[in-house]
N, C-alpha and C positions, 0 to 999 in steps of 0.2 A: 879516794880515787874517783868515786862516782861524782862527787862534788866538783872535782877538777874537770872531768869530762863535760859535766853539765855547764860549767862556766865557759868552757871552750865553745860549746854549741851555741850558747847565748851570745858570745862575742862574735861568732861567725854570722849569726842571724842579725845582730846589731849592725854589722858592716853591710850586710845585704839590704836591710831596711834603709840605712843611711844612703847607700848607692842608689836605690830606687828613688828616694826623695830628690837627689841631685839630678837625676835624669829628667824628672818632672820640671825642675828649675831650668835645666838646659832647654827644654821645650818652650818654656816661658820666654827665655831670652831670644830664641830663634824666630818665634812668631813676630816679635818686635811690635806688639800692640799693648804692651804693659804687662806687669806681673805683680806678685805679692809684694807687700811693702818692704820687706827685708831685702828681697832681690832687687827692687828699685834702688835701694840704698847701695847695695853691692855694685850694681851696674853703674850708678853715678860716680861712686868712688873710683872704680876702675877707669872710667872715662877721664876723670880729673888727674889721677896719678899717672896715667899713660902719657900725659903731656909733660911729665917731669923726667929727670935723669934716673929716677927709680927703675924705669923700664930697662936700663942698661946694666943693672946690677946682676952679678953672676947667679945669685940665688933665684932671682926672678926669671932669668933665661932658662935655668934648670927646671923650674916648676912649670913654666908655660911652654917651654920648648922653643921659645923665640923671644926677642927683645920686645915684649909687650906686657903691660899690666892687664891681664885678662880678668874677667869676673871671678875666676877661681883664685887667682892671686890676691885680689882685693878681699875676697871672702876670708882667705887665710889670715890676712893682715888684721881684719876685724876680729876674728876669733882669737888670735894670739893676744891682741890688746885686751879683750874682755877676759880671757883666761888669766892673764897676768893680774888684772884688777881683782878678779874673784879670789885668787891665791892670797892677795894682800888683805882682802876684806873678810872672806868667809871660806877658807880652803876646804872645810869639811864637806862642802857640796860637790867637790871635784871627785869624779869617779873615773874608772878606766874608759868608759864610753865617751866621756868628755874629751879625754886625750885623743881618742880615735877620731873624733870630729875635728879637733884642731888640726890634726895632721892630714886627715883624709878627705874632708869635704871639698877643699879648693881644687885639688887635682882631679877629683871625680867630676866636679862641675865642668871643668875644661874638657875632660874626656867625653862627657855627655854632649857638650856642644859640638865636638868633632864628629861624634856619631850622628847626631841629629842633622848636622850640616851635609851629610851624604844625601839627604832628601831636600828638594827645592822648597822648603817650608816657606821662606820669605816671598816666594813667587805665587803662592796660593792666594785666592781671593780672601777678602776680609772675613767673610762668614766662616770659611773653612778654618782660618787661623783662630777665630773665636772658639770654634768647636775643639780645636787642638789645645787651647788654653784650658777648656773644661776638662779635657782628657788629662792634661798635665796636673790639674787640681786633684783628680782621682788618683793618679799615680803617686802624688805626694801623700795623699791620705793612706794609701796602701802601705807605702814605705814607713810612714809614721806609726801606723798601727802595729807593724812588726817591730820596729825599733823600740817603741815604748813598752811593749810586752816583755822585752828581754830584761828590763830592770837593771841595766848596768850603767846607767847614766844618760845625760842629755847634753846637747851642745851648749856652749857658754852663753849664747844669746837667749836660750830658753831658761837658763838659771837666773839671769839678771832680774826678771820680774819678781821672782820669789824672794830674792834678797831685798829688793826695794819694798816688797810687801811686809817682810819681817821688820824692816827698819822704820817704816812709816805707818804701818797698820792700815794702809789704804787698801780697799778691795782690789783683788787681782785684776778683775775685768777693766777697771779704770786705769790701772797701771799699764795693762797691755794695750788698751786703746791709745793712751798717750804715747807709748813707745812706738806703736805702729804709725801714728800720725807723724811723729818725729822722723822715723825712717823714711816715710813717704815724702815729706817736705824737703828734708836735707838731700835725699836721693834725687829728687826732681831738680833741685837747684844745682846739683853737681852734674846733671846731664842724664840721669836715669830716665827710662821710658815709662811714662804714665799714660794709660789709655783704658779702653774698654776691658782689656785683660786684667787690669788692676781691680776694676769693679767686680769682674767675674770671680777673681781669686778671693776677694774679700767676702763674697756671698757664698761661694761654693765650697771652699776648703773646710770650713767648720763642720757643716752637715756631712760632708763626705767622710771626715775623720770620725765623727760620731757613729756613722754607719759601719765603718771598717774596723773600729777598735775591738769589738767582740770577736770578729773573725781572725784578726791578727793575734789576739791572745790565745785563741784555740789552736791556731797554726803553730805558734811558738811552743805552747804546752805539749802539743802532739810530738813535735820533733825533739823536744828536750826530755820527754818522758814524764813531764809534770802531771799530765792528765791521768796517766797510768798510776802514778804514786797516789794521786788524790783518790782514785777509785779504790785502790787497795786500802787506804786509810778509812774510807767510808765503809768498806766491807768489814774491816776489823771492828769498827764501832758498832756495826749492825750485829756482829756475832757476840760481842760483849753484852749488848743490850738483851 
């Protein structure tokens, strides 16, 4: 029973972390001065697909709330394709959190864009928008630190580099750099926005995540009771000693 409750708590926290990340992505999109490489890819794909008949599909209208291939819809398409590929290649890496990402990330991005659109972000001067991108990087780092600490899975696009690493034995960092470069180039060619925000995200997200990870782990452990269990185990060991 305790394990079931613990899992439910972790799933809720996973969803919270995932949602925080997507609101950071939404802020990237609304500043319109560039964003992280995967969002550039998502934005470019959305721009391209929106010029096709796909925008009139019933499912697209249902997800986006209008006949438009939004970044959220494009993100869902990407994740579904990657999810399908992972199932065919190495399904053991699929976890419940992966499924949540496939279904939830796209709609939450679009919801985040709607919320951010309540503020005249795109009318702010360039410096203010650059600061908002930095803030968006921090929001993403906070969300990622919570999400990763739940240990219930990651998004399909985060699984792909590990599969490639296992198959090729190439160092993870080189695979990630190559993938990010591919996302950036393809996204730009498809119409994604590349700018100073892209540079900021490439420089800032990593250090922010490194800073936030320990706090995210403490936060998740505190809410799930993991820290209390660890303290009790430590006490038992001390008594036995």
